[in-house]
Structures are given as C-alpha cells and as structure tokens.
Phi, psi and omega in degrees: 000127180286165180297321179295320179294326181291313185263346172235062178303159183312315181291325178289320178300320178296321179298315181294319180296319178295319175303315181297317182290315182293327186256013186303317181292335177280309187299321182302320178269336187294306186295317177286331180291342179301324179284353179282346186303324177289355187256018178303127181075009184266130185302144181299337181294344180255022185295342179266019177243163172220161181297142174293135177233152178307134183109335174290152177285121179302337178294341182273357180296134177270105187286338175293320177294320179300320180297329182272330188245345186061028177225156182270123176229151175241150178289134177292138170271164181303323182293345183266003180289336173264140177275139177260127181250151175229127173271122182244104192248126177281120179243028177287167188302322183298335180289346179275005185276140164210144179267306180216006177275156177293326183260137165285172176299325180292317176301317180298318178298319180298316180296318177297314180298320179298317181297316181290323176299315179301312182295320181291319179294326174302328179272002183063030175264131181291144181230133175246176184219137165232135175239133186221158162226259173288333177212173179287122185261326182218149174211149174228134177291153181292134175219159180241010178291150184295331180280359182292328177302317178297323178294316178300311182292328180295327176287311184295321184291338181275351186272143170246118181307131183202162175080171176280180182235151171220076186299315185300315180297320181292322177296323178295320179295318179296316179299321180289330184283320188284136180251341181239146177301130185222172174263117183253115181250113187254130180239109186200157171274353176058030181278078180201171176302121186296325189303306179294330177294314179299320177300318179296322177294316179298323180297317177299315181296318181299331180276007172097006181274148167274128186238130174237126179252115174264101183272102189256118175238157175287153178307318182293328179290335181270321188252348178047071186275013189281157179224154177070202177282126179232147177259116179263138180237127174293118196295336185255328177271338182083000179295136185243150180214129178261128183224160171274114187303317183296321181284333187269337191303311185299315179296319180297311183295326177293317179296320178296318180299318179293321180299310180292321182295324178299314178296319181299313183294315182294322178291318178300316181299326183268357183078029179256137177281130181236122183236101177283129183227158167224161191289354175275351182273136175294118189296325181291324177293316179298319182292317181297316180296323177296314179301320179297314181295319182296315181298323183297340182276349182255000000 
C-alpha cells in the first residue's frame, strides 16, 4: 500500500474530492484570501500591495501608500501572487498516542496535512514541510508539482513519533528562516508550557505570516472516559501517576478547558486561527467547517 493510499484511502480521497468540489468556490478565494488579512479596511485600490515585514527591502516601500495610510506597504511582485504554505508537523512521542481510535494524533495530523497540501497544490500554490520534536528533524522546500503530495507523505509515513518536544524553539527557528510572508499551518497537541509556545506563535504573526494552529488531541484526552483506578503516564518523560478516575475527572476537564481557552484567547488576540480538534472528529468535516468560517470573515 502506497503512502497516498494509506492516508488518502479511496473513501478518504472521495471525502477530500467532495470537500474540494463543495468548497471550490471557497478554496479559490480562501488560500489567496489568507494574505488579505493584513488589508482589513484597506482600500481596494491597494489590493496589489502587502504589509512590509522585516527582511523586505526598504527600497520597495510604496511611499504614496504610506502617505495615505501611515503604514508601510510594498508593491507585490509577480512571484508573490501565489501564497507559499508550510506544513509544520509535531512528531514528538505524545503525538503517537491513541486510546481507542484507529488513528493516533500523528496519523490524524498527516491526514489533515495531506488534505491541505492537496488543496493548495490544486491551486498551484507551493507547499513546504517541517517536522519537529525537540528540534526540526525533516524539511522539504515548497513546491507546487502534483507529485509533491506523495513526497510529503512519504516522509511523514516513515516516521514514528518519538522523543520530547520543544515547540517554542522550533517555531523560533522557522521564524528566523523565513524571509517572505507565508501561510504557516501547525499540527500539534501543544503538550508543552504554553507561554513560550504562544510567544513563538506571536513572533510568527508579527513577522507577517498567516498562522493556523490545528490543536489535535486524542478523544480520551478531551473527554476522559476512564473509570476506576487508572495509571496516567506523561507521554514524553514517562513519569507515571495512579489516580481515581472519578475523583480526578472534574479537575482534569477544568484544567483542559483552561488550557484550550488560553490558546483560543491568545490566538484570537494576535489574529491567529486556532482550531481545537480531537481524533473522534471526521477531519474532512472539521476542515470544511473551518474553511466556511474563515471565508465568512472576508
């Protein structure tokens, strides 16, 4: 079975194709519209401009636009008419967890990444890849060729989630590497100290990138279906704790709710899209609903 067949099984491929057909009118404007976000309230006469970001040549600033808006914009070059996307996939050990679903969190991330890669390539938009745990382990430069999806999946399918994670450091490396505003799609369970991760997300946004965070948790991590005495294991350190599920459930669910809410609020404040998911959700349905909500804002 090829990697594409594994992650784009016939029924899944049909779902994506149906998603593509149903959302075609959305996707056509959506992917290119992502770069429109810095232009809220910006006159249509400046539609061929984008916000100046660190790394741009100051000589490219359009001073006539600055005189009208009091903001720095640069004229788009022909090469900038296509949006460049990057799939940023967490392959740390915790992503390999599943309680009773067919898919681990990592498998779910691959399917989501495959769908978005497929949609972008359909639009002839180049897509790149970064895979990380404690550090960036794999990378692929962005391409828009149709066989690129197979190349992306061939890397992801060979990986076994392992090791601890350092999301914040990897986001900092990505921010330092990129010179042009891009679409950054992050797939992670975010099981790390939130503060440095949020700082890393804000840094990407501040540099002019459109950022989407797909926060992927296992169904059991969201609903805590356990009963009796259960042994909980910290997935990356291996530290274990035995608890009474009934006594622990309320505190756990409250802590999880606060954890997700912190990300939701901080991402909203920064203009970052935050999508909480769990592995019991049909990924194509979740993606389509997200595209609909995103499109409605433009």
